C-alpha positions as CSV (number, residue, x, y, z in Angstrom):
1,X,93.7,108.6,69.2
2,X,91.7,108.0,72.9
3,X,89.1,110.7,72.2
4,X,86.9,112.3,69.8
5,X,84.4,115.2,70.5
6,X,81.7,115.7,68.5
7,X,80.7,119.3,68.1
8,X,77.4,121.3,66.2
9,X,79.1,123.0,63.6
10,X,76.4,125.8,64.1
11,X,77.3,126.9,67.6
12,X,80.2,129.3,67.5
13,X,80.2,129.2,71.0
14,X,80.9,125.3,71.2
15,X,83.3,125.7,68.4
16,X,85.3,128.0,70.4
17,X,85.0,126.2,73.6
18,X,85.7,122.6,71.8
19,X,89.8,124.2,71.3
20,X,90.6,123.5,75.0
21,X,88.4,120.4,75.8
22,X,91.8,118.1,75.3
23,X,90.3,115.9,73.0
24,X,92.4,114.1,70.6
25,X,90.2,114.9,67.6
26,X,87.0,117.1,67.1
27,X,84.4,116.2,65.0
28,X,82.7,118.8,63.5
29,X,79.0,117.8,62.9
30,X,77.2,119.0,59.8
31,X,74.7,116.0,60.1
32,X,72.1,115.3,62.8
33,X,73.5,117.9,65.2
34,X,72.3,120.5,62.9
35,X,68.9,121.4,62.0
36,X,68.4,122.2,58.1
37,X,67.9,125.7,58.1
38,X,71.3,126.1,59.8
39,X,73.2,124.0,57.6
40,X,74.5,127.0,55.1
41,X,75.6,128.7,58.5
42,X,77.3,125.6,59.9
43,X,79.3,125.1,56.8
44,X,80.9,128.6,57.1
45,X,81.3,127.9,60.5
46,X,83.2,124.5,60.2
47,X,85.4,126.1,57.2
48,X,86.4,128.8,59.1
49,X,87.2,126.8,62.1
50,X,89.1,124.7,60.2
51,X,91.3,127.6,58.7
52,X,91.8,129.2,61.8
53,X,92.9,125.7,63.4
54,X,95.5,124.1,61.1
55,X,98.3,123.6,63.2
56,X,96.5,122.7,66.5
57,X,97.2,119.9,69.1
58,X,93.9,118.0,67.8
59,X,92.8,116.1,64.5
60,X,89.5,117.7,62.6
61,X,87.2,115.7,61.2
62,X,84.1,116.2,60.0
63,X,80.8,114.5,59.9
64,X,79.0,115.7,56.5
65,X,75.3,114.7,55.7
66,X,75.0,111.0,53.9
67,X,75.6,110.6,50.1
68,X,71.9,109.9,49.7
69,X,70.7,112.9,51.7
70,X,71.6,115.6,48.2
71,X,73.7,117.9,50.9
72,X,76.8,115.7,51.2
73,X,78.4,117.3,48.0
74,X,78.1,120.8,49.2
75,X,79.4,120.0,52.7
76,X,82.6,118.4,50.8
77,X,82.8,121.8,48.7
78,X,82.6,124.0,51.8
79,X,85.3,122.0,53.8
80,X,87.8,120.0,51.6
81,X,89.3,123.2,50.7
82,X,90.5,123.7,54.5
83,X,91.8,120.3,54.5
84,X,90.5,118.1,57.4
85,X,92.2,115.4,58.4
86,X,89.1,113.4,57.7
87,X,85.6,113.0,56.6
88,X,83.1,110.9,58.6
89,X,80.6,109.3,56.2
90,X,77.5,108.5,57.9
91,X,75.0,105.5,57.1
92,X,76.7,104.3,54.3
93,X,77.5,101.1,52.2
94,X,80.8,100.3,50.6
95,X,79.5,102.1,47.3
96,X,79.4,105.1,49.0
97,X,82.8,105.1,50.2
98,X,83.8,105.0,46.6
99,X,81.6,107.6,45.4
100,X,83.1,110.0,48.4
101,X,86.9,108.7,47.4
102,X,86.0,109.9,44.2
103,X,84.6,113.3,44.9
104,X,87.8,113.7,47.6
105,X,90.0,113.2,44.8
106,X,88.3,116.2,42.5
107,X,88.3,118.5,45.3
108,X,91.5,117.8,46.7
109,X,93.2,118.4,43.4
110,X,90.7,121.6,42.8
111,X,92.0,123.1,45.9
112,X,95.7,121.9,45.6
113,X,95.9,119.5,48.5
114,X,98.0,116.5,48.5
115,X,96.0,113.6,46.8
116,X,94.8,111.3,49.4
117,X,95.6,113.3,52.3
118,X,91.9,112.7,53.6
119,X,90.6,110.3,55.6
120,X,87.5,108.4,55.6
121,X,85.6,107.0,58.5
122,X,83.1,104.9,57.5
123,X,80.2,104.5,59.8
124,X,78.7,101.6,58.7
125,X,76.6,101.0,61.3
126,X,73.6,103.1,61.3
127,X,71.5,101.7,59.0
128,X,70.3,98.1,58.0
129,X,71.6,97.7,55.2
130,X,75.4,99.2,56.1
131,X,75.4,96.6,59.1
132,X,74.0,93.8,56.0
133,X,76.9,94.7,54.0
134,X,79.3,94.3,57.0
135,X,78.0,90.9,58.1
136,X,77.7,89.8,54.1
137,X,81.0,90.8,53.1
138,X,83.8,88.8,54.6
139,X,86.2,89.8,51.7
140,X,86.3,93.2,53.5
141,X,84.1,95.3,51.0
142,X,84.4,98.3,53.4
143,X,88.3,97.9,53.7
144,X,88.5,97.6,49.7
145,X,86.5,100.5,49.1
146,X,88.8,103.0,49.4
147,X,92.8,103.4,50.6
148,X,91.3,106.5,52.5
149,X,89.8,104.1,55.3
150,X,91.4,104.1,58.5
151,X,95.2,102.6,59.1
152,X,96.7,99.2,59.6
153,X,94.1,98.5,62.4
154,X,91.1,99.1,59.9
155,X,90.9,95.4,58.4
156,X,90.8,94.2,62.3
157,X,88.3,96.8,63.3
158,X,86.1,95.6,60.4
159,X,86.3,92.0,60.8
160,X,84.8,92.5,64.4
161,X,82.4,95.1,63.4
162,X,81.2,92.1,60.5
163,X,81.2,89.4,64.0
164,X,79.5,91.6,66.2
165,X,76.5,92.5,63.0
166,X,76.5,88.5,61.9
167,X,75.9,88.0,65.7
168,X,73.2,90.6,65.8
169,X,71.3,89.5,62.6
170,X,71.9,85.9,63.7
171,X,70.4,86.4,67.6
């Protein structure tokens, strides 16, 4: 993939315009770009967008709220039935990835989706705890957290992140 475009899921106009963006993947944002009062509407609009774009020429991802926020499960219940290509998990540590994997397994089964079809992209650089987990787990704690994480390139990408975070901590 060459390009990913974040699209606030509470903006119908931006969602509509994103279809013609030429991006390889669209990330429907339910987190930082959506004020809390608009999150229920953003969930509905994200679900409708996913339902209407299943055969589009781009990948469809959803950035949910962090697991610690108490809003992530509601985000997942809203969007998993429409089978996004992946879920972006912000502000996470390896245990969060394992928990998300369990949630996705249950929700995929409930919606009749193929097990493991929805990928996870862990945003593991947003908090000190996440950065420390990258730096201190040379054994690949993120990579071992779920088979849904990335592709064969993921371990290398994780090693690069580990090296960067270790340099940041040391420097």
